[in-house]
DRENLUMPA-264449 format. One record per residue (C-alpha): x, y, z; residue in three letters. Coordinates in Angstrom, 2 decimals. Layout:
N
c1, c2, c3, residu
X, Y, Z, ALA
...
//
This chain:
482
c1, c2, c3, residu
117.54, -171.36, -31.67, SER
116.65, -174.93, -32.51, ASN
119.26, -176.91, -30.55, LEU
117.98, -180.44, -31.21, THR
118.58, -180.62, -35.07, PHE
116.31, -183.59, -35.72, LEU
116.47, -186.01, -38.62, GLU
113.27, -187.06, -40.41, ASP
112.83, -189.99, -38.01, ASN
113.13, -187.74, -34.96, GLY
116.64, -188.83, -33.90, VAL
118.72, -186.12, -32.18, ASP
121.85, -186.04, -34.32, ARG
123.59, -183.38, -32.16, LEU
123.61, -185.69, -29.20, SER
125.46, -188.27, -31.26, LYS
128.41, -185.99, -31.81, LEU
131.70, -186.68, -29.93, PRO
132.18, -184.79, -26.61, ASP
134.77, -182.37, -27.91, ASP
132.68, -181.39, -31.02, VAL
129.50, -180.98, -28.90, LEU
131.40, -178.89, -26.41, LEU
132.82, -176.67, -29.10, ASN
129.29, -175.98, -30.38, ILE
127.80, -175.19, -26.94, VAL
130.74, -172.86, -26.08, GLU
129.63, -170.60, -28.96, ARG
126.17, -170.05, -27.36, LEU
125.38, -167.27, -24.89, ASP
124.81, -168.47, -21.33, ILE
121.02, -168.34, -21.58, ALA
121.00, -170.84, -24.42, ASP
123.61, -172.97, -22.64, VAL
121.17, -173.28, -19.72, GLU
118.33, -174.27, -22.01, ARG
120.39, -177.15, -23.47, THR
120.50, -178.82, -20.02, THR
116.84, -179.96, -20.29, ILE
117.47, -181.93, -23.49, LEU
118.95, -185.05, -21.98, SER
121.10, -186.38, -19.12, ARG
124.20, -185.95, -21.30, ARG
123.42, -182.33, -22.13, TRP
122.79, -181.66, -18.42, LYS
126.51, -182.31, -17.70, GLN
127.83, -179.83, -20.31, ILE
127.86, -176.63, -18.19, PRO
130.15, -178.42, -15.68, ALA
132.75, -179.17, -18.33, ILE
132.73, -175.99, -20.46, LEU
136.27, -174.60, -20.95, SER
134.95, -171.15, -22.07, LYS
132.06, -169.44, -20.25, ILE
130.60, -166.11, -21.46, PHE
128.05, -164.51, -19.06, ILE
126.94, -161.29, -20.76, MET
124.32, -158.90, -19.46, VAL
123.19, -158.20, -22.99, ALA
121.77, -161.78, -23.10, SER
119.31, -160.81, -20.35, PHE
118.22, -157.39, -21.58, GLN
114.84, -156.75, -23.43, PRO
115.21, -157.32, -27.14, LYS
112.77, -154.55, -28.15, HIS
114.62, -152.50, -30.81, GLU
114.80, -148.80, -30.08, GLY
113.34, -149.17, -26.57, ARG
115.31, -147.31, -23.90, LYS
116.32, -149.46, -20.96, LEU
114.77, -148.55, -17.62, THR
116.49, -148.82, -14.22, SER
114.25, -151.81, -13.50, ASP
115.47, -153.46, -16.76, ASP
119.06, -153.01, -15.72, ILE
118.59, -154.29, -12.16, VAL
116.67, -157.28, -13.55, ARG
119.39, -158.05, -16.09, ALA
122.14, -157.73, -13.47, ASN
120.23, -160.03, -11.14, THR
119.96, -162.59, -13.90, ASN
123.69, -162.37, -14.48, VAL
124.26, -163.04, -10.78, LEU
121.86, -166.04, -10.81, GLU
123.51, -167.40, -13.97, ALA
126.94, -166.93, -12.43, THR
125.98, -168.79, -9.28, ARG
124.20, -171.52, -11.19, SER
127.02, -172.20, -13.68, ILE
129.96, -171.78, -11.24, LEU
128.37, -173.82, -8.43, VAL
128.25, -176.78, -10.82, LYS
132.00, -176.51, -11.22, ARG
132.82, -176.69, -7.53, ALA
135.41, -179.37, -6.96, GLY
135.24, -180.57, -10.57, GLY
138.30, -181.68, -12.51, PRO
137.73, -179.44, -15.52, HIS
139.55, -176.14, -15.92, THR
137.78, -172.98, -17.08, ILE
140.22, -171.58, -19.58, HIS
138.27, -168.37, -20.07, LEU
135.52, -166.77, -17.92, LEU
134.28, -163.63, -19.64, ARG
131.69, -161.52, -17.83, MET
129.79, -158.39, -18.66, GLN
127.53, -156.70, -16.11, PHE
126.36, -153.31, -14.81, TYR
128.00, -151.48, -11.96, LEU
125.50, -151.71, -9.08, GLY
124.53, -153.35, -5.87, ASP
124.65, -156.81, -7.44, GLU
128.27, -156.32, -8.62, SER
129.74, -157.28, -5.26, ILE
127.77, -160.59, -5.14, PHE
128.91, -161.33, -8.73, ILE
132.46, -160.62, -7.61, GLY
132.20, -162.88, -4.60, HIS
130.86, -165.78, -6.73, ALA
133.81, -165.45, -9.12, VAL
136.27, -165.16, -6.19, ALA
135.01, -168.49, -4.82, ASN
135.60, -170.11, -8.24, THR
139.12, -168.57, -8.59, ILE
139.97, -169.91, -5.15, ALA
139.55, -173.47, -6.47, THR
142.47, -172.86, -8.86, HIS
140.39, -174.02, -11.82, LYS
140.17, -170.70, -13.72, VAL
142.93, -169.79, -16.15, ALA
141.73, -166.38, -17.28, SER
138.95, -164.02, -16.07, VAL
137.69, -160.97, -17.99, GLU
135.33, -158.27, -16.68, PHE
133.48, -155.66, -18.74, THR
131.73, -153.32, -16.24, ILE
129.06, -151.09, -17.74, LEU
127.34, -148.08, -16.14, THR
123.59, -147.45, -15.99, LYS
124.11, -144.04, -17.58, VAL
125.75, -144.80, -20.94, ARG
125.43, -141.42, -22.66, THR
124.79, -137.79, -21.66, LYS
126.27, -138.42, -18.23, PHE
126.97, -135.52, -15.81, THR
129.98, -134.85, -13.59, ASN
127.90, -136.19, -10.66, ASN
127.24, -139.41, -12.61, ASP
131.01, -139.88, -13.20, LEU
131.81, -139.24, -9.57, LEU
129.03, -141.61, -8.39, THR
130.30, -144.34, -10.75, HIS
133.86, -143.83, -9.57, GLY
132.90, -144.25, -5.88, ARG
130.78, -147.33, -6.72, GLN
133.65, -148.95, -8.57, PHE
136.21, -148.30, -5.86, MET
133.79, -149.76, -3.26, SER
133.40, -152.82, -5.52, PHE
137.17, -153.12, -5.83, LEU
137.70, -152.92, -2.09, ASP
135.06, -155.54, -1.46, SER
136.43, -158.09, -3.91, CYS
140.29, -157.76, -3.96, PRO
140.80, -161.47, -4.60, ASN
138.51, -161.29, -7.65, THR
140.29, -158.26, -9.18, PHE
143.60, -159.78, -8.26, GLY
142.85, -162.63, -10.65, GLY
141.61, -160.58, -13.58, LEU
143.37, -160.79, -16.90, ALA
141.28, -158.18, -18.72, ARG
139.24, -155.22, -17.34, LEU
137.01, -152.82, -19.29, THR
135.65, -149.78, -17.48, LEU
133.52, -146.84, -18.58, GLU
132.23, -143.46, -17.39, ASN
134.24, -143.20, -14.12, LEU
135.84, -140.25, -12.40, ARG
138.38, -141.50, -9.89, LEU
140.52, -139.94, -7.21, GLY
144.22, -139.24, -7.65, GLU
145.19, -142.34, -5.67, SER
142.66, -144.67, -7.20, ASP
144.51, -145.73, -10.38, PHE
147.69, -146.70, -8.48, PRO
145.44, -148.76, -6.19, LYS
143.75, -150.47, -9.17, ILE
147.18, -151.37, -10.66, PHE
148.35, -152.58, -7.26, SER
145.36, -154.93, -6.69, ILE
144.99, -156.12, -10.31, CYS
148.41, -157.73, -10.39, LYS
147.58, -160.26, -13.17, GLN
146.02, -157.67, -15.48, LEU
147.04, -158.06, -19.12, GLU
144.50, -155.81, -20.87, VAL
142.99, -152.59, -19.58, LEU
140.36, -150.62, -21.58, CYS
139.19, -147.25, -20.25, LEU
136.37, -145.27, -21.90, TYR
135.38, -141.87, -20.56, HIS
137.48, -142.46, -17.47, CYS
139.53, -139.69, -15.83, ASP
140.58, -137.99, -12.62, MET
139.19, -134.59, -13.45, GLY
140.34, -131.77, -15.74, ILE
143.94, -131.88, -16.94, GLU
144.58, -135.13, -15.07, SER
147.74, -137.16, -15.50, LEU
147.48, -140.96, -15.62, LEU
150.73, -142.68, -14.60, GLU
151.02, -146.40, -15.42, VAL
153.38, -148.80, -13.77, GLU
152.47, -152.50, -14.13, HIS
154.54, -155.68, -14.63, SER
151.97, -157.70, -16.65, GLN
150.03, -155.22, -18.70, LEU
150.36, -156.01, -22.45, SER
147.54, -153.82, -23.96, GLU
146.22, -150.46, -22.93, LEU
143.20, -148.78, -24.62, VAL
142.31, -145.18, -23.76, ILE
139.02, -144.25, -25.36, GLY
137.50, -140.75, -25.30, ARG
138.96, -139.94, -21.91, SER
139.39, -136.36, -23.08, VAL
140.03, -134.77, -19.69, LEU
143.26, -136.80, -19.27, ILE
146.01, -134.42, -20.30, LYS
148.65, -137.06, -20.69, ARG
149.21, -140.81, -20.08, VAL
152.68, -141.46, -18.65, ASP
153.67, -145.02, -19.36, LEU
156.53, -145.05, -16.80, LYS
157.26, -148.74, -16.48, TRP
155.26, -151.26, -18.46, VAL
157.79, -153.92, -19.47, PRO
155.32, -156.25, -21.27, LYS
153.25, -153.65, -23.10, LEU
152.88, -154.50, -26.78, THR
149.74, -152.61, -27.86, VAL
148.73, -149.00, -27.13, LEU
145.47, -147.61, -28.53, LYS
144.56, -143.97, -27.97, PHE
141.10, -142.71, -29.12, ASN
140.49, -138.93, -28.93, MET
142.62, -136.47, -26.93, PHE
142.05, -132.78, -26.18, ARG
145.48, -131.88, -24.84, SER
147.56, -129.30, -26.66, GLN
150.61, -131.41, -25.79, ASP
151.58, -134.96, -26.69, ASP
148.81, -137.26, -25.43, PRO
151.20, -139.84, -23.97, PHE
154.76, -140.25, -22.84, CYS
156.62, -143.51, -23.33, LEU
158.98, -144.56, -20.55, GLY
160.13, -148.12, -20.20, TYR
158.11, -150.04, -22.80, VAL
160.73, -152.24, -24.53, PRO
158.22, -154.63, -26.18, LEU
155.84, -152.03, -27.68, LEU
154.87, -153.21, -31.20, GLN
151.57, -151.54, -32.13, THR
150.46, -147.93, -31.70, VAL
147.00, -146.78, -32.76, SER
145.85, -143.16, -32.45, ILE
142.36, -141.83, -33.39, ILE
141.72, -138.13, -33.08, ASN
139.62, -135.31, -34.52, THR
142.11, -132.53, -35.00, GLY
140.90, -128.99, -34.08, PHE
142.55, -125.82, -35.18, SER
144.41, -125.51, -31.85, TRP
145.85, -129.08, -31.87, HIS
149.61, -129.01, -32.26, LYS
151.25, -131.13, -34.94, MET
152.63, -134.24, -33.34, LEU
156.11, -135.45, -34.24, LYS
156.31, -139.23, -34.45, ILE
159.96, -139.25, -33.48, SER
159.29, -137.38, -30.27, GLU
156.03, -139.24, -29.47, LEU
157.54, -142.73, -29.83, LEU
160.78, -141.85, -28.07, GLY
163.18, -144.74, -27.92, GLU
160.72, -147.47, -29.04, THR
160.93, -149.27, -32.38, ALA
157.36, -150.29, -33.31, ILE
156.21, -152.60, -36.15, SER
152.59, -151.43, -36.66, ASN
151.27, -147.89, -36.78, LEU
147.61, -146.89, -37.20, HIS
146.57, -143.22, -37.48, LEU
142.96, -142.17, -37.94, ASN
142.27, -138.53, -38.73, PHE
138.43, -138.67, -38.73, LYS
138.22, -136.73, -42.06, SER
139.56, -133.60, -40.34, GLU
142.89, -131.86, -39.76, LYS
146.03, -133.92, -40.22, ILE
147.80, -133.67, -36.90, TRP
151.05, -135.50, -37.62, VAL
154.06, -133.46, -38.87, LYS
156.28, -134.72, -41.67, PRO
159.83, -135.32, -40.52, GLU
163.17, -136.22, -42.08, GLY
164.75, -139.65, -42.35, ARG
167.38, -138.84, -39.72, ARG
164.71, -138.15, -37.09, GLN
162.45, -141.04, -37.96, LEU
164.86, -143.90, -38.58, LEU
165.49, -144.62, -34.84, PRO
161.75, -145.23, -34.16, VAL
160.54, -146.57, -37.53, LEU
163.43, -148.80, -38.67, HIS
161.33, -151.95, -37.77, LYS
158.01, -150.66, -39.11, LEU
156.21, -153.24, -41.25, ARG
152.60, -152.01, -41.58, LEU
151.03, -148.55, -41.64, VAL
147.34, -147.69, -41.78, ASN
146.47, -144.05, -42.45, LEU
142.67, -143.79, -42.06, ILE
140.03, -141.27, -42.84, ASN
142.26, -138.73, -44.60, ILE
140.04, -135.93, -45.90, SER
139.48, -135.65, -49.62, GLU
140.62, -132.05, -49.35, GLU
144.14, -133.10, -48.49, CYS
147.04, -133.60, -50.80, ASP
148.60, -137.05, -50.20, LEU
152.25, -136.22, -51.06, THR
153.21, -135.82, -47.38, TRP
152.64, -139.49, -46.77, ILE
155.94, -140.22, -48.54, MET
157.85, -139.06, -45.46, PHE
156.89, -142.25, -43.65, ILE
158.40, -144.36, -46.48, LEU
161.65, -142.44, -46.21, GLN
161.81, -143.02, -42.47, GLY
160.66, -146.68, -42.53, ALA
163.01, -148.73, -44.78, PRO
161.52, -152.15, -43.79, THR
157.84, -151.13, -44.45, LEU
156.04, -154.00, -46.24, LYS
152.46, -152.83, -46.46, GLU
150.81, -149.38, -46.64, LEU
147.04, -148.85, -46.39, ARG
145.28, -145.54, -46.79, ILE
141.60, -144.57, -46.62, LEU
140.68, -141.31, -48.30, VAL
137.14, -140.03, -47.62, ARG
135.02, -137.27, -46.17, ASP
132.78, -139.43, -44.01, HIS
129.75, -137.11, -43.95, LEU
127.84, -139.36, -41.54, CYS
130.28, -138.43, -38.79, GLU
131.62, -134.96, -39.80, MET
130.40, -131.70, -38.30, VAL
129.26, -129.29, -40.99, THR
127.98, -125.69, -41.37, GLY
128.10, -123.11, -38.58, GLU
128.88, -125.71, -35.93, ARG
132.37, -125.99, -37.33, ARG
133.22, -122.47, -36.25, LYS
131.67, -123.01, -32.82, LYS
133.87, -126.00, -32.08, TYR
137.06, -124.61, -33.69, ALA
137.42, -127.08, -36.48, PHE
140.36, -126.39, -38.80, SER
139.45, -124.74, -42.11, GLU
142.64, -125.99, -43.78, GLU
142.90, -129.69, -43.05, LYS
146.42, -130.06, -44.47, ASP
147.95, -126.88, -43.19, LYS
151.52, -127.37, -41.99, GLY
152.01, -130.50, -44.13, LEU
154.63, -128.95, -46.41, GLU
157.19, -131.62, -47.19, TRP
160.15, -131.80, -49.49, GLU
161.75, -135.17, -50.31, PRO
165.30, -135.55, -49.09, SER
166.38, -136.83, -52.46, ALA
164.55, -136.85, -55.79, SER
165.85, -140.30, -56.66, ASP
164.61, -141.87, -53.37, PHE
163.97, -145.64, -53.69, LYS
162.26, -147.96, -51.19, HIS
163.22, -151.65, -51.47, HIS
160.79, -153.49, -49.14, ASN
157.27, -152.10, -49.79, LEU
155.36, -154.95, -51.42, ALA
151.68, -153.90, -51.19, GLU
149.71, -150.66, -51.37, LEU
146.04, -150.71, -50.46, ARG
143.88, -147.68, -51.15, ILE
140.34, -147.31, -49.90, TYR
138.22, -144.35, -50.91, GLY
135.17, -142.78, -52.43, ARG
137.45, -141.66, -55.21, PHE
136.01, -138.19, -55.50, GLU
139.64, -137.31, -54.89, ALA
140.71, -139.56, -57.77, GLU
143.40, -137.36, -59.27, GLU
145.19, -136.99, -55.87, LYS
144.96, -140.74, -55.33, ILE
146.35, -141.55, -58.74, VAL
149.23, -139.08, -58.35, ARG
150.06, -140.56, -54.98, PHE
149.92, -144.14, -56.21, ALA
152.21, -143.26, -59.11, ARG
154.67, -141.66, -56.69, ASN
154.70, -144.93, -54.74, ILE
155.18, -146.93, -57.89, MET
158.21, -144.88, -58.82, GLU
159.82, -145.04, -55.36, ALA
158.99, -148.66, -54.38, ALA
161.13, -150.67, -56.77, VAL
159.89, -154.06, -55.45, ASN
156.16, -153.19, -55.26, LEU
154.09, -156.20, -56.18, GLU
150.40, -155.22, -55.72, ASP
148.18, -152.14, -55.74, ILE
144.74, -152.99, -54.41, LYS
142.00, -150.41, -54.86, LEU
138.80, -150.72, -52.78, TYR
135.64, -148.75, -52.68, LYS
135.22, -147.00, -49.32, SER
133.81, -149.05, -46.39, PRO
130.42, -147.84, -45.24, VAL
128.55, -147.48, -41.96, CYS
124.84, -148.07, -41.31, GLU
123.99, -144.60, -42.56, ASN
125.81, -144.71, -45.84, CYS
125.42, -148.45, -46.61, LYS
123.38, -147.66, -49.76, ASN
126.56, -146.44, -51.50, MET
127.67, -148.46, -54.43, HIS
130.65, -150.64, -53.38, GLN
131.43, -152.64, -56.46, GLU
133.66, -151.50, -59.29, TRP
132.24, -151.09, -62.80, THR
134.32, -152.31, -65.73, LEU
134.68, -148.71, -66.93, LYS
136.07, -147.58, -63.58, GLU
138.60, -150.39, -63.49, LYS
139.78, -149.73, -67.03, SER
140.12, -145.95, -66.55, LEU
142.02, -146.24, -63.21, LEU
144.33, -148.96, -64.51, SER
145.16, -146.79, -67.54, TYR
145.82, -143.69, -65.40, LYS
148.05, -145.58, -62.99, LEU
150.18, -147.45, -65.53, SER
150.46, -144.81, -68.32, LYS
154.11, -144.23, -69.05, GLY
155.27, -146.16, -66.03, MET
158.20, -148.61, -66.23, LEU
156.73, -150.61, -63.26, SER
154.63, -152.77, -65.50, SER
155.07, -155.76, -63.24, LEU
152.96, -154.23, -60.50, VAL
149.54, -155.95, -60.32, ARG
146.64, -153.55, -60.10, ILE
143.61, -155.19, -58.48, GLN
140.08, -154.21, -57.60, PHE
138.93, -156.62, -54.85, PRO
135.41, -156.63, -53.41, SER
135.51, -154.95, -50.01, LEU
132.89, -157.25, -48.50, GLY
134.50, -160.52, -49.68, GLU
138.22, -159.65, -49.16, ILE
138.46, -157.33, -46.17, PHE
137.22, -157.28, -42.63, THR
137.24, -153.68, -41.44, TRP
139.12, -153.44, -38.09, PRO
137.24, -151.82, -35.23, LYS
140.05, -149.36, -34.49, TYR
139.62, -147.89, -38.01, TRP
136.17, -146.49, -37.18, SER
//
């Protein structure tokens, strides 16, 4: 990038900016570009010593050749560069008056990890670091074996034992591809006393393992694709506000909520197979009262069971936002009404209806992996009262490919009849991934006219605004929806 931004007469206008503005610009650069700025002038040379946010990411030091597979030498070289950058940047801070508000680091698990940990520990010891975040990658990212997982697990625990002061100061930790011993997670929680966010991807303790969590500071827990964990038992996590669970293979409830009095957001992503049991929200959420619920069905079997108002009211009476994502086009949508009946304070409902063929398994492979042939089996639901009215729902957003148009229209009309204070219905074309990005995402005038007519025909709720926003301009697709 051109960091000098010269006027026609060759004057460096960036260097004329006030310190706080210049600092804000530099803090948006990766660490490699930050280092390059130091050669521009004496003033620029001082900037690394006063940065309040420092991001040292191994991705900045990896080869940029697209499609090229990283070699072991590439990874060691990138990790070594992270170590050198860490030492270079942090040594300049020694004894300085400026606080590092955020030190975010990404590196590979390996021999260099311990030296990186020691460099960070020395900086933490100066009491000039407010928050430290580690993302620890593994050299084998995909197609790893049991031996790879065990090796990574031993490497990580050795790293932890060598740098207890570093891990004791972490606010956020992201781990991947580890198999740990039964006593290792309690040890991690014991050492990482300041941990606020923990993200685990493909981490477990072997087949049918149980992860018990007790931590006084943890506010967010992400469990991603750790399919051998049978259940996560959140025994005592008094500050937990966000729980995200991506993929589970247990035939039982994937998690058990103990003392989590502040829990606000629960997000569950799962591909439902024929043997998955139907989860009951009332039993899964126990005595909590959440405000945000996100369920992603991956265009397969619906794995949540409709329940009555009496069962749901204790856990959903504070619910304000619901996202129901990747509902297969094969499914009827009537069952969704059970959530409205159990959540009287619900303000916004979003649903995405699509068969995302880029991700779905098709053909004979479906039988091999026990995919469910009936994706909405067991969703029979009868409303508790035919004259049911909801008084707080203000907005309904529907995203879809609209091949299931009649089901969508019928559902939207049901909502219009029940939600007496509904203000907006917003209809979006389905979001797309890299593989299906050629799909048309803008509404035609004919589509808008036809859908508006079908939705409002004969309805008394003429005050409801029916809108067709552009997906790209209006909405940023949350990562947990994928």
